[in-house]
C-alpha positions as CSV (number, residue, x, y, z in Angstrom):
1,M,237.9,18.7,58.8
2,S,238.4,20.0,62.3
3,A,242.0,21.2,63.0
4,D,244.0,22.2,66.0
5,A,245.0,25.8,65.5
6,N,248.1,25.2,67.6
7,K,249.5,22.3,65.4
8,T,250.6,22.8,61.9
9,N,252.6,20.8,59.3
10,R,255.3,22.8,57.4
11,V,255.7,21.5,53.9
12,T,259.2,22.4,52.8
13,A,261.1,21.8,49.6
14,P,263.9,19.2,50.2
15,W,266.1,21.0,47.7
16,D,266.6,24.2,49.6
17,L,264.4,23.7,52.7
18,S,262.2,26.7,51.7
19,L,258.7,26.8,53.0
20,I,256.1,25.8,50.4
21,R,253.0,25.9,52.5
22,E,252.0,25.5,56.2
23,L,248.9,23.3,56.8
24,P,246.9,22.8,59.9
25,L,247.0,19.3,61.4
26,D,243.6,17.5,61.8
27,N,243.0,16.6,65.4
28,R,241.5,13.6,67.1
29,Q,238.0,14.9,66.7
30,A,238.5,15.2,63.0
31,V,239.7,11.6,62.9
32,D,236.6,10.5,64.7
33,K,234.3,12.5,62.5
34,A,236.0,11.1,59.4
35,L,235.6,7.6,60.6
36,D,232.0,8.1,61.5
37,T,231.3,9.5,58.1
38,A,233.1,6.7,56.3
39,R,231.4,4.1,58.4
40,A,228.0,5.5,57.6
41,C,228.7,5.4,53.9
42,A,229.8,1.7,54.1
43,D,226.9,0.6,56.2
44,N,224.1,2.3,54.2
45,F,223.5,-0.1,51.3
46,D,221.1,2.3,49.6
47,S,223.7,5.1,49.5
48,R,226.3,3.1,47.7
49,L,227.5,4.4,44.4
50,S,226.5,2.2,41.4
51,I,229.1,0.7,39.1
52,D,228.0,3.1,36.4
53,E,228.5,6.1,38.7
54,R,231.9,4.9,39.8
55,L,233.0,4.3,36.2
56,R,231.9,7.8,35.2
57,I,233.8,9.3,38.1
58,L,237.0,7.4,37.3
59,R,236.8,8.3,33.6
60,R,236.3,12.0,34.4
61,A,239.1,12.0,37.1
62,R,241.5,10.4,34.5
63,E,240.7,13.3,32.1
64,L,241.2,16.0,34.8
65,M,244.5,14.4,35.8
66,A,245.7,14.4,32.2
67,Q,244.8,18.0,31.8
68,R,246.8,18.9,35.0
69,A,249.7,16.5,34.5
70,E,252.5,19.1,34.3
71,E,251.1,21.0,37.4
72,L,251.0,17.7,39.3
73,A,254.5,16.8,38.2
74,L,255.9,20.2,39.3
75,T,254.2,19.9,42.7
76,A,255.6,16.4,43.3
77,A,259.1,17.4,42.2
78,R,259.1,20.4,44.5
79,E,257.7,18.9,47.6
80,G,259.2,15.4,47.2
81,G,262.5,16.1,45.5
82,K,262.1,13.6,42.7
83,P,263.5,15.1,39.5
84,L,260.9,16.6,37.1
85,V,261.6,14.1,34.4
86,D,260.8,11.2,36.7
87,S,257.9,13.0,38.3
88,R,256.3,13.3,34.8
89,V,256.6,9.6,34.4
90,E,255.0,9.1,37.8
91,V,252.0,11.2,36.9
92,A,251.7,9.4,33.6
93,R,251.6,6.1,35.5
94,A,249.0,7.6,37.9
95,I,246.8,8.5,34.9
96,N,247.2,5.0,33.5
97,G,246.2,3.7,37.0
98,F,242.7,5.1,36.5
99,E,242.6,3.2,33.2
100,I,243.6,0.0,34.9
101,A,240.9,0.5,37.6
102,I,238.3,1.2,34.9
103,N,239.2,-1.9,32.9
104,T,239.3,-4.1,36.0
105,L,235.9,-2.8,37.3
106,S,234.4,-3.4,33.9
107,T,235.3,-7.1,34.0
108,M,235.0,-8.0,37.7
109,T,232.7,-10.9,38.3
110,G,232.0,-13.6,40.8
111,E,231.9,-17.3,39.9
112,T,229.3,-20.0,39.6
113,I,229.5,-22.7,42.2
114,P,228.4,-26.1,41.0
115,M,225.4,-27.6,42.5
116,G,223.5,-30.8,41.9
117,L,226.6,-32.9,42.5
118,N,225.0,-35.0,45.3
119,P,221.5,-35.4,46.8
120,A,222.1,-32.5,49.3
121,S,222.8,-30.0,46.5
122,M,220.0,-31.0,44.1
123,G,217.6,-28.4,43.0
124,R,219.9,-25.5,43.9
125,R,221.9,-22.8,42.0
126,A,224.8,-20.8,43.5
127,W,227.1,-18.0,42.7
128,T,229.4,-15.5,44.3
129,V,229.1,-11.7,44.2
130,P,232.1,-9.4,45.0
131,E,231.2,-6.8,47.6
132,P,233.2,-3.9,49.0
133,V,235.0,-4.8,52.2
134,G,234.0,-1.6,53.9
135,V,236.0,1.4,55.2
136,V,239.6,1.7,53.9
137,A,242.3,3.7,55.7
138,A,245.2,4.5,53.4
139,I,248.4,5.7,55.0
140,S,250.9,6.7,52.3
141,A,254.6,7.4,51.8
142,F,256.5,10.4,50.4
143,N,258.5,8.9,47.6
144,H,255.7,8.6,44.9
145,P,253.2,11.2,46.3
146,V,250.9,11.1,43.3
147,N,251.0,7.5,42.2
148,L,250.9,5.9,45.6
149,I,247.6,7.8,46.5
150,V,246.2,6.5,43.2
151,H,247.3,3.0,44.1
152,Q,245.7,3.1,47.5
153,A,242.6,5.3,47.0
154,V,241.4,4.5,43.5
155,P,241.0,0.7,44.0
156,A,238.9,1.5,47.1
157,I,236.7,4.0,45.2
158,A,236.4,1.7,42.2
159,V,235.0,-1.2,44.2
160,G,232.8,1.0,46.3
161,C,234.7,1.4,49.6
162,P,234.8,4.8,51.4
163,V,238.4,5.7,51.9
164,I,240.3,8.0,54.3
165,V,243.7,9.1,53.0
166,K,246.5,10.0,55.3
167,P,249.4,11.3,53.1
168,A,253.0,11.6,54.2
169,D,253.6,14.8,56.1
170,G,256.4,15.7,53.7
171,T,254.4,15.5,50.6
172,P,250.7,16.2,51.3
173,L,250.1,18.7,48.5
174,S,250.1,16.1,45.8
175,A,247.7,14.0,47.8
176,Y,245.3,16.9,48.3
177,S,245.4,17.5,44.5
178,V,244.5,13.9,43.7
179,V,241.7,13.9,46.2
180,E,240.4,17.2,44.9
181,I,240.4,15.8,41.3
182,L,238.3,12.9,42.5
183,H,235.8,15.3,44.1
184,E,235.7,17.5,41.1
185,A,235.0,14.4,39.0
186,G,231.8,13.8,40.9
187,L,232.9,11.7,43.8
188,P,230.9,12.7,46.9
189,R,233.4,14.1,49.5
190,Q,232.4,11.7,52.2
191,W,233.6,8.8,50.0
192,C,237.2,10.0,49.9
193,Q,238.4,12.1,52.8
194,I,241.9,13.3,53.5
195,L,243.4,13.8,56.9
196,L,246.8,15.4,57.8
197,T,247.5,14.2,61.3
198,D,250.3,13.7,63.8
199,I,251.6,10.2,64.6
200,P,249.3,9.3,67.5
201,D,246.2,10.3,65.5
202,A,247.5,8.4,62.4
203,E,247.8,5.3,64.6
204,K,244.3,5.9,65.8
205,L,243.1,6.0,62.2
206,A,244.8,2.8,61.3
207,T,243.7,0.7,64.3
208,D,240.2,2.0,65.0
209,P,237.5,-0.8,64.8
210,R,235.5,1.3,62.3
211,V,238.2,0.5,59.8
212,D,237.8,-2.7,57.7
213,Y,241.0,-2.5,55.6
214,L,244.3,-0.8,56.2
215,S,246.6,0.0,53.3
216,F,250.0,1.1,54.6
217,I,253.1,2.1,52.6
218,G,256.2,3.1,54.6
219,S,258.7,1.9,57.2
220,Y,258.6,-1.8,58.1
221,R,258.9,-1.0,61.8
222,V,255.8,1.2,61.7
223,G,253.9,-1.2,59.4
224,W,254.4,-4.3,61.6
225,M,253.7,-2.2,64.7
226,L,250.4,-1.2,63.3
227,R,249.5,-4.7,62.3
228,S,250.0,-5.8,65.9
229,K,247.4,-3.2,67.0
230,L,244.7,-3.7,64.4
231,A,241.2,-4.2,65.6
232,P,240.0,-7.8,65.2
233,G,238.7,-8.5,61.7
234,T,240.6,-5.6,60.0
235,R,242.3,-6.7,56.8
236,L,245.5,-5.1,55.6
237,A,248.2,-4.7,53.0
238,L,251.7,-3.7,54.1
239,E,254.3,-2.4,51.6
240,H,257.7,-1.7,53.0
241,G,261.2,-1.7,51.6
242,G,264.1,-4.1,50.9
243,T,267.8,-4.5,50.1
244,A,267.2,-5.5,46.5
245,P,270.0,-7.9,45.3
246,V,271.2,-8.3,41.7
247,I,273.4,-11.3,40.6
248,L,275.5,-10.8,37.6
249,G,276.5,-13.9,35.6
250,A,280.0,-14.7,34.4
251,D,279.0,-13.5,30.9
252,L,278.4,-9.9,32.1
253,R,280.8,-8.5,29.5
254,C,278.6,-9.9,26.8
255,F,276.2,-7.1,27.6
256,S,276.5,-3.6,26.1
257,P,276.8,-0.7,28.6
258,Q,273.3,0.3,27.6
259,A,272.0,-3.1,28.5
260,L,273.9,-3.5,31.8
261,I,275.4,-0.4,33.4
262,S,272.6,2.0,32.3
263,P,269.7,0.1,33.8
264,L,271.5,-0.8,37.0
265,A,272.5,2.8,37.5
266,K,268.9,3.9,36.9
267,G,267.7,1.3,39.4
268,A,270.2,2.4,42.0
269,F,270.1,6.2,41.7
270,Y,266.5,6.9,40.5
271,H,265.0,9.3,43.0
272,S,268.4,9.2,44.8
273,G,267.7,5.7,45.8
274,Q,264.5,6.5,47.7
275,V,262.5,3.7,46.2
276,C,261.5,0.5,48.0
277,V,263.0,-1.8,45.4
278,S,266.1,0.3,44.4
279,V,269.1,-1.7,43.3
280,Q,271.3,-2.0,46.4
281,R,273.4,-5.1,46.5
282,I,275.1,-6.2,43.2
283,Y,277.0,-9.5,43.3
284,A,279.6,-9.9,40.5
285,P,282.1,-12.7,39.7
286,A,285.4,-12.0,41.6
287,A,287.3,-11.6,38.3
288,E,284.9,-8.9,37.1
289,A,283.7,-7.1,40.3
290,E,286.3,-4.3,40.2
291,W,285.8,-3.7,36.5
292,F,282.0,-3.6,36.9
293,G,282.2,-1.4,40.0
294,N,284.4,1.1,38.2
295,A,282.1,1.2,35.2
296,L,279.1,1.8,37.4
297,A,281.1,4.5,39.2
298,D,282.0,6.2,35.9
299,Y,278.3,6.4,35.1
300,A,277.4,7.7,38.6
301,R,280.0,10.5,38.4
302,D,278.2,12.0,35.4
303,L,274.8,12.2,37.0
304,V,273.6,15.7,37.6
305,V,272.6,16.3,41.2
306,G,270.5,19.4,41.7
307,D,267.2,21.2,41.8
308,P,264.5,18.6,41.1
309,T,262.3,21.1,39.3
310,L,264.9,21.7,36.5
311,E,264.9,19.7,33.3
312,G,268.5,18.5,33.4
313,T,268.6,17.1,36.9
314,D,269.2,13.3,37.3
315,C,269.2,13.1,41.1
316,G,267.5,15.4,43.5
317,P,267.8,15.8,47.3
318,L,267.0,13.3,50.0
319,I,263.7,14.0,51.7
320,R,265.2,15.6,54.8
321,P,268.7,16.5,56.2
322,S,268.6,13.7,58.8
323,E,268.6,11.2,55.9
324,V,271.7,12.7,54.5
325,E,273.4,12.3,57.9
326,R,272.3,8.7,58.1
327,V,273.5,7.7,54.7
328,E,276.8,9.5,55.3
329,Q,277.3,7.5,58.6
330,W,276.4,4.2,56.9
331,V,278.8,4.8,54.0
332,Q,281.6,5.8,56.5
333,E,281.0,2.7,58.6
334,A,281.3,0.5,55.4
335,V,284.6,2.2,54.4
336,D,286.0,1.9,57.9
337,G,285.1,-1.8,57.7
338,G,287.1,-2.3,54.5
339,A,284.9,-1.3,51.6
340,Q,286.6,0.5,48.7
341,L,284.9,3.8,47.8
342,L,284.8,4.0,44.0
343,C,282.9,7.3,43.8
344,G,280.8,9.7,45.8
345,G,280.9,9.1,49.5
346,R,280.2,12.8,50.4
347,R,277.4,15.2,51.1
348,L,277.0,17.9,48.5
349,S,274.7,20.1,50.6
350,E,272.5,19.9,53.6
351,T,270.0,17.7,51.7
352,C,272.0,16.2,48.8
353,Y,274.4,13.3,48.8
354,A,276.6,12.3,45.9
355,P,275.8,9.1,44.0
356,T,278.0,6.5,45.6
357,V,279.5,3.1,44.6
358,L,281.1,0.9,47.2
359,L,283.2,-2.3,46.4
360,D,283.0,-5.2,48.8
361,P,281.4,-3.7,51.9
362,P,281.4,-6.1,54.9
363,D,278.4,-8.5,54.9
364,A,277.6,-7.2,58.4
365,A,277.6,-3.5,57.5
366,K,274.4,-1.5,57.6
367,V,274.7,-0.8,53.8
368,T,274.4,-4.6,53.4
369,R,271.9,-5.5,56.1
370,E,269.5,-2.6,56.1
371,E,267.6,-0.7,53.4
372,I,269.8,2.2,52.3
373,F,267.1,4.4,50.8
374,G,269.7,6.7,49.5
375,P,272.0,7.0,46.4
376,V,274.3,4.2,47.3
377,A,275.0,1.0,45.3
378,C,277.2,-1.8,46.7
379,V,279.2,-4.3,44.5
380,Y,280.3,-7.6,46.1
381,S,282.7,-10.2,44.7
382,Y,281.6,-13.8,44.6
383,D,283.4,-17.1,43.8
384,N,280.5,-19.2,42.6
385,P,276.8,-18.6,41.9
386,D,275.7,-20.6,45.0
387,N,277.7,-18.3,47.2
388,A,276.1,-15.3,45.5
389,I,272.6,-16.7,46.0
390,R,273.3,-17.5,49.7
391,R,274.5,-14.0,50.4
392,A,271.7,-12.4,48.4
393,N,269.2,-14.4,50.5
394,D,270.9,-13.6,53.8
395,S,268.6,-10.7,54.5
396,P,265.5,-10.2,56.6
397,F,263.9,-8.5,53.6
398,A,262.7,-10.0,50.3
399,F,261.0,-7.9,47.7
400,Q,262.3,-7.6,44.1
401,A,265.6,-9.1,42.9
402,A,267.3,-9.4,39.5
403,V,269.8,-11.6,37.6
404,F,271.8,-10.6,34.5
405,T,272.9,-13.4,32.2
406,Q,272.4,-14.4,28.6
407,E,272.4,-18.1,29.6
408,I,268.8,-19.1,30.2
409,D,269.6,-22.1,32.4
410,N,271.7,-20.0,34.7
411,A,269.0,-17.4,34.8
412,M,266.4,-19.9,35.8
413,Y,268.7,-21.6,38.3
414,I,269.3,-18.3,40.1
415,A,265.7,-17.0,39.8
416,D,264.3,-20.2,41.3
417,R,266.6,-19.9,44.4
418,L,266.4,-16.2,45.2
419,H,264.2,-15.2,48.1
420,A,262.1,-12.6,46.3
421,A,258.5,-11.9,45.4
422,A,259.6,-11.0,41.9
423,V,262.8,-11.7,39.9
424,M,263.7,-9.6,36.9
425,V,266.0,-11.2,34.3
426,N,268.2,-8.7,32.5
427,D,266.5,-5.7,34.0
428,H,266.9,-3.7,37.2
429,T,265.1,-4.5,40.4
430,A,262.9,-1.3,40.3
431,F,261.1,-2.3,37.2
432,R,257.3,-2.1,37.6
433,V,254.2,-1.6,35.6
434,D,251.0,-0.9,37.6
435,W,249.0,-3.9,36.6
436,M,251.6,-6.5,37.8
437,P,251.5,-8.0,41.3
438,F,253.7,-6.0,43.7
439,G,254.5,-6.9,47.2
440,G,257.2,-8.0,49.6
441,R,257.9,-11.1,51.7
442,K,259.6,-11.4,55.1
443,L,259.9,-7.9,56.6
444,S,259.2,-6.3,53.2
445,G,255.5,-6.5,53.5
446,L,252.3,-8.5,53.5
447,G,249.7,-8.8,50.7
448,V,249.9,-8.0,47.0
449,G,249.7,-4.6,45.5
450,G,249.0,-3.5,41.9
451,I,245.7,-1.7,41.2
452,N,243.8,-4.7,39.9
453,Y,245.1,-6.9,42.7
454,A,244.2,-4.3,45.3
455,M,240.7,-4.0,44.0
456,R,240.2,-7.8,44.4
457,D,241.7,-7.6,47.9
458,M,239.3,-4.8,48.9
459,C,236.4,-7.0,48.0
460,Q,234.8,-10.0,49.8
461,D,232.7,-12.6,48.1
462,K,229.1,-13.2,49.1
463,L,227.7,-16.6,48.2
464,V,224.1,-16.7,47.1
465,V,222.4,-20.1,47.0
466,V,218.9,-20.4,45.5
467,K,216.7,-23.4,46.2
468,E,214.3,-24.1,43.4
469,L,210.6,-24.3,44.5
470,R,208.7,-26.5,42.1
471,P,205.2,-25.3,41.3
472,M,202.4,-27.4,42.9
473,A,200.5,-29.6,40.5
């Protein structure tokens, strides 16, 4: 790709801000060239890759990724700050993502449309055929630098769409590794291109009329802005964040700590809270809220915050120092407004913030209204379940939510009434397997992710109708 020698992107380790690598930024000419190349691939029917070719490429790429799993996990941990133990899980999920795509592609079919139901449809047969939608632009986020690229690029490749990947500027090395694996597996380079651009050129990539489908993962403000500027006819999927609520039933003490405290702490502090469905707002019965909050705080105090590339680290740094400053300000605002600080509430370094538990922050505080995207869990007292449901739903976001209770009727009552695209019962809000539907409502997103769902969304059905011609006597 063409690059502007005067513009570079410095990839630094969030842990100590050391320089990992400096990469040239691709310029506007590179974006235009990539779009022209992708458009030519999509428009030339005879150059499309057959299903057999795509399956062979995906199988080989899966093998290569498995061989390089530890290397990929170390790169992701270093450039993104996610602890190595969790980065290994991410890479394992990415490898499984190829398997999901292979299995889905092997079974994707159209449907038979009934004919002969009335005089107008007599003597005809009809069926649909799934076809690739066209050029896919995939703009990704930093927090899962390997798996998100797999979720955005692999569905496109599987169904036969040329894809242009724009990784997050903080974590491009993982994306480059995934794309290189695809090329090494036999995918022609023009079918999966990668661009590292500045913001104006990234916007150009998303909104250009040569793009048929935009896959965007990131800030809701940026996502909805891009949607407003899309070229007519461009389809899209937006995945943003949320303020994931959890409602604890009155029987919460019936749960063991391993069944209650441990999963909620994992959901809140995994990747230092930098996950779009992290546990953020926990509603507990008034008589139990302080007990639960202190139990969660005791767990949080024992978490090891440190170098993400080391085996024993539980929580790594935030992606950049400005995020630490923001989280610190939000927590202080909540404390000034009356929240009780049960643990944490302080920066540990320029890029690390202590796992924090707050009790009863104001409902108007930023830690309640906005996505924290940091290692902060908020516990709120409620008087009755309907009050908890109302407060949980009082948010412009709606992604994943959870309820903990051993009473099935109460679980279903709450699950039915929560504003969420998914409700987990007796599990944390960040639970996900890669073949399940995954997507937000309200400001949290548009469309449904999950590799198999994305593959369907990146296809469009073509109807074929054949009129029978009876031979002449």
